[in-house]
C-alpha positions in Angstrom: -44.8 54.0 -19.1 -43.4 55.8 -16.3 -40.8 57.3 -18.3 -43.4 59.2 -20.4 -45.0 62.5 -19.3 -48.5 61.2 -20.0 -49.8 57.7 -19.2 -53.4 57.7 -18.6 -64.1 66.5 -31.9 -62.3 65.6 -35.1 -61.3 68.3 -37.6 -64.3 68.8 -40.2 -62.0 69.6 -43.1 -59.5 67.0 -44.1 -55.9 68.3 -45.2 -56.4 66.8 -48.5 -59.2 69.2 -49.1 -57.0 72.0 -47.8 -54.3 71.1 -50.1 -56.9 71.3 -53.2 -57.6 74.6 -51.7 -54.0 75.8 -51.9 -53.8 74.8 -55.5 -57.4 76.7 -56.2 -56.1 80.0 -54.7 -53.2 79.8 -56.9 -55.0 79.9 -60.0 -57.9 82.0 -58.8 -60.5 79.5 -58.4 -61.5 80.4 -55.2 -61.9 84.0 -53.5 -60.8 83.3 -49.9 -59.1 80.5 -47.7 -60.7 79.1 -44.8 -60.1 80.4 -41.3 -58.4 78.0 -38.9 -59.6 78.3 -35.2 -58.5 76.1 -32.2 -60.5 73.1 -31.6 -62.0 72.6 -28.2 -61.2 70.2 -25.3 -63.6 66.9 -25.8 -65.9 66.2 -23.1 -66.2 62.5 -24.2 -64.5 59.7 -22.4 -61.2 59.0 -24.1 -60.7 55.8 -25.8 -57.9 54.4 -23.7 -57.1 50.7 -24.5 -55.3 48.4 -22.0 -54.3 44.9 -21.6 -54.6 42.8 -24.6 -56.2 45.5 -26.6 -53.4 47.7 -26.0 -50.9 45.2 -26.8 -52.5 44.3 -30.0 -52.9 47.8 -31.3 -49.1 48.5 -30.0 -47.9 45.7 -32.2 -49.6 47.2 -35.3 -47.9 50.5 -36.1 -50.2 52.9 -34.3 -49.7 56.3 -35.6 -51.3 59.7 -36.2 -53.0 60.1 -39.3 -55.0 63.2 -40.8 -56.4 65.7 -38.4 -54.8 64.0 -35.7 -56.8 60.6 -35.7 -55.1 57.6 -34.3 -54.6 54.9 -37.0 -53.1 51.3 -37.0 -52.9 48.5 -39.1 -55.5 45.9 -39.2 -54.4 43.0 -41.4 -54.2 44.4 -44.9 -56.5 47.4 -43.8 -56.3 50.2 -41.2 -58.5 50.9 -38.1 -58.8 54.5 -36.8 -60.3 56.3 -33.8 -61.1 60.0 -33.4 -60.2 62.1 -30.4 -60.1 61.9 -27.4 -57.9 58.9 -27.1 -54.9 57.8 -24.9 -52.5 55.0 -26.3 -49.5 54.0 -24.0 -47.1 51.7 -25.6 -43.7 50.0 -24.3 -41.7 52.6 -26.4 -44.0 55.7 -26.9 -47.2 57.3 -26.1 -49.9 59.3 -28.0 -52.5 61.4 -26.6 -55.1 63.6 -28.2 -57.7 65.2 -26.1 -59.6 66.9 -28.9 -57.6 70.3 -28.3 -53.9 69.1 -28.1 -52.1 66.2 -29.5 -49.1 64.9 -27.7 -46.6 62.3 -28.9 -43.6 61.0 -27.2 -40.9 58.5 -27.8 -37.4 57.7 -26.4 -36.0 60.3 -28.9 -37.5 63.2 -31.0 -36.5 61.1 -34.2 -38.7 58.1 -32.9 -41.5 60.3 -32.1 -41.5 61.8 -35.5 -42.0 58.1 -36.9 -45.4 58.1 -35.3 -46.9 60.2 -37.7 -48.4 58.7 -40.9 -47.8 60.5 -44.1 -51.4 61.4 -44.4 -51.1 63.6 -41.1 -48.6 66.1 -43.2 -47.1 66.7 -39.8 -45.1 70.0 -40.0 -45.9 70.6 -43.7 -45.4 74.2 -44.0 -46.8 74.4 -47.7 -48.6 71.5 -49.6 -46.1 68.7 -49.4 -43.1 70.6 -48.2 -42.0 69.9 -44.8 -39.8 71.2 -41.7 -37.0 68.6 -41.1 -34.9 68.0 -38.2 -31.7 66.6 -39.8 -29.7 66.5 -36.7 -29.9 67.0 -33.0 -30.5 70.7 -32.4 -31.2 71.7 -35.9 -34.5 72.3 -37.8 -34.6 73.0 -41.5 -37.0 72.7 -44.3 -37.5 71.3 -47.6 -36.3 73.2 -50.5 -39.0 75.1 -52.7 -37.3 74.1 -56.0 -40.1 71.5 -57.0 -42.7 74.4 -56.5 -44.3 75.5 -59.9 -43.8 79.1 -60.7 -47.7 79.7 -60.6 -47.4 78.8 -56.7 -44.4 80.7 -56.0 -46.4 84.0 -54.7 -48.1 81.9 -52.2 -44.6 80.1 -50.9 -43.3 83.5 -50.5 -46.1 84.6 -48.2 -45.2 81.8 -46.0 -43.2 82.5 -42.6 -41.9 79.9 -40.2 -40.3 81.0 -37.0 -38.7 79.1 -34.1 -38.5 80.7 -30.4 -37.0 79.5 -27.3 -37.3 81.2 -23.7 -34.9 84.0 -23.3 -33.7 83.9 -27.0 -34.9 86.2 -29.9 -37.1 84.9 -32.6 -35.5 82.9 -35.4 -36.6 83.0 -38.8 -36.9 79.5 -40.5 -38.6 80.5 -43.6 -39.3 83.8 -44.9 -39.9 85.3 -48.7 -39.4 81.6 -49.8 -35.8 81.3 -48.5 -35.1 78.6 -46.1 -32.5 79.3 -43.2 -31.6 76.2 -41.0 -31.8 77.1 -37.3 -29.8 75.8 -34.5 -31.7 75.5 -31.3 -30.8 74.2 -27.6 -32.5 70.7 -27.6 -32.7 71.0 -23.7 -35.2 73.7 -23.9 -38.7 73.7 -25.5 -38.9 75.0 -29.2 -42.1 76.7 -30.5 -42.2 76.4 -34.3 -45.1 78.7 -35.8 -46.1 78.5 -39.5 -47.9 81.4 -41.0 -49.1 82.0 -44.5 -52.3 83.1 -46.5 -53.7 79.5 -46.7 -54.4 76.6 -44.4 -51.6 74.6 -42.8 -52.6 71.3 -41.0 -50.1 72.1 -37.9 -49.8 75.9 -37.5 -48.1 75.7 -34.0 -45.9 73.0 -32.9 -43.7 72.7 -29.8 -40.7 70.4 -29.5 -39.0 69.2 -26.5 -36.3 67.2 -27.9 -34.5 66.1 -24.8 -37.6 64.3 -23.8 -38.7 63.1 -27.2 -42.1 65.2 -26.9 -44.1 66.8 -29.5 -46.9 69.0 -28.4 -49.3 70.4 -31.2 -52.6 72.4 -30.8 -55.3 70.8 -33.0 -56.8 73.4 -35.3 -59.9 73.3 -37.4 
């Protein structure tokens, strides 16, 4: 895996529960949203399979699941492993040290396929997601499907994109989506802010390297 940059405590509140809290907030069932704090680097020895064990996992659709857990197919079921872990496969690599998740593929689009739907990767509100429709462009799902009772919450979501030497670019503000063009040769940092929890508040994309870096929050 020389072509990749890396070769060598789970979140206690599942995102599915946080989505339920978003709905509860909208209709006044709870008074406040949980605070998200950065997870700490784990001192545990990482799960780092090699040889036949690694090959078996790599052949069974390994991917990032809810809260950054590593999951892969096991017959008709799935097996999972919490952080810290490091999986290096011929076409991609996935690393989670308990504080930061790193996923790298030969392209950005291939790296994005390493996220299971349960991860809600780059969801900016409930099941609305940021999108990478083409090289050098980041956009987002339309809010058209959002019920009116939730619109105030969506209007408070703000998503920005930043690159070194450039002014901050606003992707989402006041429920308006404005696609952003960026330089794929430079790291792009995406920050999602709102009045409720989000599974991935900060993500750095290095499109030219097929690399995704995301801090783990709880």
